N, C-alpha and C positions, 0 to 999 in steps of 0.2 A: 504493500500500500504506500509506503514512504517513497519507494522508487517511482511508482506511477505519479505521485504528487510532484516529483522532480522532473517529469517528462522522460523517464527512462523506460523503454519497453521491457516487459517482464516475461521470462521463461520460468515456469513453475512446475512443481511436481503434481501429477494428477491424483495423488493420494491425499488423505486427511481432509481438512476443511477448505483447502485452497481453492478448488473449483467453485465451491459454494460462495466464497467471499469475492473472488476476482471475476467471476462470471465469464463472459466471452471476450474479455479484454486482455487475455494473456495467452501465450503459446504453451501448451502442456506437454510434458514428457513423462515417460516411465523412469523413476529415479534409479531403477536397477539396470537400465539399458544405456550403457555408455555411448554406443554408436548413435542412439537416438538423441541424446543430449548434445553430442558434438555436431551432428547434422543440423539441429535446430539453431544452435548458435551461429553456424555458418549461413544458414538460411536467412536469419535476421540481418546479419552483417552485410550480406551480398545483395539483398533485395530491398531497395529504398521504398518501392511501392508498398511492400508489406510492412515496413518499419513505420511509415507515417500514420496509418490507421491505429496501430497499437498505441502510439504516443497520444494521438488525439482522443481516442476513446478512453484510454487510461486516465487522462487528466479529468475528463468529464465524470467518469465512474467514481473516482476517489472523492469527489465533492460531497457525496451523500454520507461520508464518514467524517465526523468532526468531534472535537472535544466537547463543544457545546451541546450537540445532540446526545452524546453519551452521558453527559452529566444530567441532562434533563430526564433521560430514561431512568437513571439511577434514583433521582429524586422522586419520581413517580412510584418506583418500587418501595422506597423507604416510607413514603406517605401511606402506601397501601398496608405495609406492615405495622405502622404506628397506629392505624385505626382498627387493626384486627384484634379481637378479644384475646387476651392472654391471662385468663383468670383460672387458676387451678386450685382444687380442693383435695387435700390429702386426708383420708379417713382411715382410722385403725380400729380394730375391734377390741383392743386392750388399751388401758391407760395405766394400770398398775403393773401387770406382767411385762417383763423386759427380756424377751428372747431374741433369737437371731433375726427374726423378721422386723423387730422394733429397732435393733441396731442398724440394720440396713435402711429402714425408713427414716431414722434420724439423720443419717448421712445424706439421703436424698433431699430431705427438707432443708437441711443446712446448705447444701450445694445450690439448690434452686433459689433459696433466700439470698445468698451472697451474689448471685448473678445479676440481680436487680432487673431482670427481663420479664418477670411474671408477677402478677398480683396473687400472692400466695395466702391460702387459708388452710387451717387445720381443724379437724373435728374429731373429738375423742369421747368415749362414753362417760367418763368421770375423771376425778383427780387421782394422781398416784405417782409412782416413781418415773414412769415414762412421760407423763404429761408435764411433770416438774422440769424435766430436762428440755422439753420442747419450749416451755415458757422461758427458760434461761437463754434461749436463742433470740428472745425478743419478739416472739410470735404469739399473737392472740389465739386462744383456743375456743372453738365453739363446742357447746355441749351437744352430743349426739348419741343417745342411748342405742344399743345394738340389740338385734333379735336374739332370742334364746335358742340354744342348740346344745344337745348332749348326746353324743353318739352311743353312750352306754344305756340311754333310756330306751324304752319300748319304741319300736319303729313308728307305729301309728301315732302314739302320743307325741313323740318328738316332732314328727312331721306336721301335725296339727298345730302344736305350739309354735314351731318355727314359722309356719305360714301365717298364722294369726298375728304374731308379734312383728313380722316383717311388714305386713300391711299396715298395722297400727303405727309403727314407728317411722314408716316411710315419710309421714307428713313432716317430721322434724328435719330430715335430710332434704326434702323438697324445699322447705323454707330457707335453709342455709344456701342451697344452690340458686334459688330464685333471687334472694336478696343480693347475693354477691355476683350475679350474672355469670355463673361458672360455665366454662366451656370444656374443661377436662376434669373429670372426677376420677381420682385414683383411690382404689380400695385395697387395703392390706388385711386380709382375713376372710375366711370362707363364710362366716356368718353375715357378712355384708353383701354378698353377691345378689341374693334375691331382692333385698331392699333397694340396692342401687339400680338393679335392673328395672324395678317398678318405677323408680323416679325417672329413669332414662326414657320411659315411655310417655312421660308427661312434659319433659323439658328437652330442649335441643342442645345436647352436649356429647362429647366423646367420653367413652368409658374405658378405664384401664384397670384390669385385675392383676394382682401380683400373686403368683402361686408360690408359696413357701412349704407346701405340703404335697405328698403323693396321694391323690384322691382315689378312693375305691368305693364300690357299692353305691349307697344312696347319695353320697356327696358327689361322686363322679356323674351319676345320672342327672342330678340337679344342674350341675355345671354344663353338661352337654345340652340339656334342654334349653337353658337360658342363653347359652352361647349361640345355639343354632337359630334362635329367634331374636338376635340382636345384630343390627347392621352397623352399629357404631361402637364396636368392641375391639380392643386390643388386649392381648394377654401376655404377661411377662412370666416366664418360667425360669426357675433358678438352676435347672439341670435337665439333661436328657431324660433322667428318671422321672422327673416331675411331668415332663411332656408326654412320656411314653403311653400312659393310659388312654390318650386321645388320638393315637395313631390310627389311621384308617377311617376317620370320620371328618365331618365338616369343620370341626373346631381346630384341627391341626394347622390350617392355613392362617389362623388368627394368632398363633402362639410364636413369640420371639423369645429365644433363650438369652438371658442375661445372668451370668454367674454372679454369685455373691462376691464380696470383696472384704478386705480389711483396711482399716484406717491407717494412714502412714505412721502414726505414733506407735502402732503395734510392732512395726519392724525394728528389730534391734540392728545395730551395725554388725555386718557379717564377721568382723574381726573378734566379736565377743561370743561367737558360736563355741560351745563347749567341746573340748577334745577328750572329755572324760570317757573312759571305756569300762572301768570297773565300778560295780555297784553292789557292795556288800549289803547295803540297806537302801532300797529303792523308795523314792518319794513319788507316789502315784496320785493322780488327780482325775476326778470324774465330775463333769459339769452338766447339769440339766435337771429338770423336775424329776424327783424321785418317784417313779411310777412303774407299773408293770411293763409298759411299752419301752421304757428307757433301759430296762435290763439290768439294773443295779443288783437286784436280788440274786439271780443266777450267777452273776459275776462274783459276788461275795461268797456264795456257796462254793464255787470252784476254788476260790482262794484259800479255803480251809486246807487245801492240799499243799500249800506253800508254807515253809517255816515262818512262824509269827514274827521272829526277830529280823527277817530279811526284807521287810517292807513296812511302810505306813501308807494309808490311803485317806485322802480327803474327798468327800462327796459334797459338792456345792450345789444346793438346790432346795426348793421347797418340797416337803413331803406331801404326797398325794392325799387328797381328802377322802379317798375311798378307804373306809374303816378297816375292812378285812385285809387289804393289802398293807396298809400302814402298820397295823398291829403285827402282821407277819414279818414285815421288814424290821421293825424295832426289836422283835424277839430274836431274830437272827443276829443283829448287831450286838445285843446283850450277851448272847452265847459266845460269839467270837471274841468280844472284849474280855470275858471271863477266862478265855483260853490264851490270853496274852496278846491278842491282835490290837494294833493301834488304828482306830477308825475315827476320823474327825468329821463331824456333821455341823458345819457353821451355818447351815441354812442358805437363804438367798443372799448373794453378794453382788454388788454393783461393779467392784474393781476386779474384773476377771484378769486383766493384764498383769496386775501384781501377783495374783494367785498363781497364774501360769509360771511366772518367773521363779516362784518359790518351789516348784516341783520339777521332776526329771522327765516324767512320762504322763501323757494324757490318755485316758481310756475312753473310747467311744463304745458304749456297751449296748446301744439300742438294738432291740430284737425285732423291731418293725422298720421298714425302709425309711430312712431320713431323706428329705428332699435335697439337702445339700451337705450340712455338717460344717457350719461356719466356725465352730469352736476348734475344729481340726486345723483349719488354715491359720487361725489365730495362734494356735500352739506352735505350728511350724515356723511362723514368723518370729516367735520368741526363742527358737532353738530347742523346743520341747518335742520329743519324739512321740508319735501317735501310735497307739495300739488299739485297733478297731475290730469290732465284729464285722465280718465281711458282709457288705451290702452294696447294691448296685450304684448308688449315687457317689459314694466314696471311691469306688473303683474307677470312676470316670477320671479321677485325677491323682489317686494315690496308688503307687505300685509297691507290691509286697517286697520287702527287703531292699527297696531302692529309695523310697520316700517315706516309708513307715512300715508297720506290720499289721497283718490281718490274722485274726483267729476265728474259730468257729464256735459260736455260743451254744450250738446244739450238742457239741462234744465237751463234756465236763473236763476232759483232760487237755483240751487245746490251749486254753489260756494259761494254766499252770506250766505246761510244757514250754510255752513261749517265754514266760518269766525265767524259767530255769536256763533256757538257751541264752538269754541276754546276760544273766548273771555268770554264766560259764564263758562269756566273752566270745561267743560264736560269730558275732557280726561286727562290722566296722561301723560303729555308731556315729562317729564324726562324719563319715561320708554320707550317711543317711540324713543327718541333720543338714548338711550342706546342700544336698540334692533337694530336700524338701523346701528349704529356705529359698533357693533359687527358683524353684517351680512356682511358689507363691508370689514372689516378687515379679515374675514374668507374666503370670496368668491372672492373678487376683488382686492387682494393685488398684487402690481406690480411684485415683485420677482417671485411669483408663476406662474403668467401668462407669464412673459417673458421667464421663463425656459421652459414652454410648447411650446412657439413659436420657441425656439431654437431646441426643439425636432422635430418640424414640418419641419424645415430646414434640419436637419440631415436625416429625412425620405425621403425628396424630393431629396437631392443630391445623 
């Protein structure tokens, strides 16, 4: 274009965008054909009658491109964006409980808030630890009660209660969306899906559901039905395992995988990775709600086969409200402690980073499929080795004896055998720490994942 503006005839490649921009005002050649390039140059040089039209037409053609016209177009685009609604509402089903989904949600809210590109609102069911942290970011919280749901309850009773409470409480969410002119509603938690879907039928906004669970049975059926009957829905899944129940149906095309991540402050400097190999007394850590599904009970049962003086274990988490299980668990702990085992039960803790740093190994004992396992990558970032019951989502990124260890919770000998092998120094633990640390830094680093979430929002709006 600059050559044409100077009255110089142009010989151009017939590839890329050049023919589109230059039109019929240039002589085109195949850039891979040397003879064709040479002959075209000679043709222009030796033929004055051919030269003149290219100069004249080129000068005329280039006049349609100017800095002023380009600036005017850009201003039109910016004006269009400035008048586009950018009001987003983040809703979570918890305000007290602070699990992996809430850690991720806090990062999302904080990131979008600091961008200053969105009018951001947050709605939570009540006050609690999680809502307190969101308020500390300087964000106002709307009160939004959530529908009731309990998978342990009778199917018919639970379905009726969930349906009735979703319809009844939808009016609160509708009011928040209406008053704030929301155009993206982000929902974190399965209990919100039906209620948000109902509101989406009454108001014009885009809906985002974030899957932090592997859905089965009635939960999966509800999600499939609602997703099939929603034209303005985008779903974020934290792993292939989370997405897998919906393979082969209409919902699959609406699902984008965005792996969880860890905040930069979790990453220690690699020079501080421990080179320790020998563990006469291992410090073991387990993090998560103490329940049947999380597998702490069979884990402790199997540890009865390990000498009591060779380890201590800390189980961080709130004990399940299910009376039969909680009594059974407490009885087992009492028996083990009488036999000389050291078991620490501090309850729910907010400073998991510090707790990880005080221990040598993290045990992921869940006996049901985890959607992702954010505590595992947090541990790896701190140089703590992960010992996990083998399950699909963890195996997406953790390799046995390379970035951590797997055991089989169905085999009572599997976990004690793994502990014995580590204490016998069968493995190069420093190499495993280093591999795990590098994998987390490469794949699950917060800035990279948050930038991708920002792209998803832009695609949605």
